[in-house]
C-alpha positions in Angstrom: 106.2 103.1 77.9 107.2 106.0 80.3 107.3 109.3 78.5 111.2 109.9 77.3 111.5 113.1 78.7 110.7 112.2 82.0 113.1 108.8 81.5 116.0 112.0 81.2 114.9 113.8 83.9 115.2 110.5 86.0 118.3 109.7 84.3 119.8 112.9 85.3 119.2 111.8 88.8 119.9 107.8 88.5 122.3 107.4 85.5 122.1 103.9 86.3 118.8 103.3 85.9 117.2 101.0 83.2 113.9 100.0 81.8 112.1 96.7 82.6 109.1 94.8 81.3 107.1 91.7 82.6 103.6 91.1 81.8 102.9 94.0 79.9 103.7 96.3 82.9 106.7 98.6 82.7 109.2 99.1 85.3 112.1 101.7 86.2 114.9 99.7 87.8 117.8 101.5 89.5 120.8 99.5 90.6 122.4 101.8 93.0 119.9 103.9 94.8 121.3 105.5 98.0 118.3 106.3 101.2 118.8 108.8 103.7 121.7 108.5 106.3 119.7 106.9 109.0 118.5 103.7 106.9 120.4 100.3 106.9 121.6 99.3 104.3 121.9 102.5 102.6 122.4 101.5 99.2 119.7 99.1 97.4 118.3 98.4 94.4 114.8 99.7 93.7 112.1 98.9 91.1 109.6 101.7 90.4 106.4 100.7 89.1 104.7 104.2 87.9 101.5 102.3 87.4 98.6 101.6 90.0 99.5 98.6 91.5 98.0 97.0 94.6 95.7 99.6 95.4 98.7 102.4 95.1 99.2 105.1 92.4 102.9 103.8 92.1 104.9 101.4 93.8 108.7 101.6 95.0 110.0 98.2 95.3 113.1 97.2 97.1 115.3 94.5 96.7 115.5 93.9 100.6 114.0 95.0 103.6 115.4 98.3 105.2 115.9 99.3 109.2 114.7 103.1 108.9 112.6 105.6 111.1 110.2 106.8 108.5 107.1 106.7 108.2 106.7 104.0 105.8 105.5 100.9 107.8 104.3 97.4 107.4 107.1 96.0 105.4 106.5 92.7 103.4 106.7 91.3 100.3 103.5 92.1 99.3 101.4 89.4 97.0 102.6 90.1 93.4 106.2 91.4 94.5 108.1 88.5 92.6 108.7 90.3 89.5 111.8 90.0 86.8 112.6 86.5 88.6 113.3 88.4 92.1 111.4 89.0 95.5 111.0 92.8 96.2 109.6 94.5 99.4 107.7 97.4 100.0 106.6 99.4 102.5 102.7 100.7 102.9 103.1 103.9 101.1 101.0 106.0 98.9 102.0 108.8 96.7 99.8 111.4 95.1 98.5 110.5 91.8 99.7 112.2 88.3 103.4 112.9 89.2 106.3 112.6 86.8 108.6 109.9 87.3 110.9 111.9 89.4 108.7 113.2 91.7 107.3 109.5 92.3 110.7 108.7 93.5 111.1 111.6 96.0 107.4 111.3 97.3 108.4 107.7 97.9 111.7 108.7 99.6 109.7 110.6 102.0 108.4 107.0 103.5 112.1 106.4 104.8 112.6 110.1 106.3 112.3 110.7 109.9 
């Protein structure tokens, strides 16, 4: 379970977040997540996996593929990305290890910035 203080910090940025769990893995679900201006669509639902997964220190899954000009590439519904009864999309993007939940989300957003 993510630290309560980190959840509160992230909830200050994204009040519509909730915690979800599947197969003993904890996730943070953000229903309305706004991406940078040049992304289409701009608003998506995201699922943050704050743990090592698929060779990444954390993963940010999106409910749909997004057109963007950022550095995050290789869109695909990765192996095992059917989570909580839904297929999720992710770009190939590695964050730094040891980040707080809020820092993770901010670091993942760099994949979508020009």
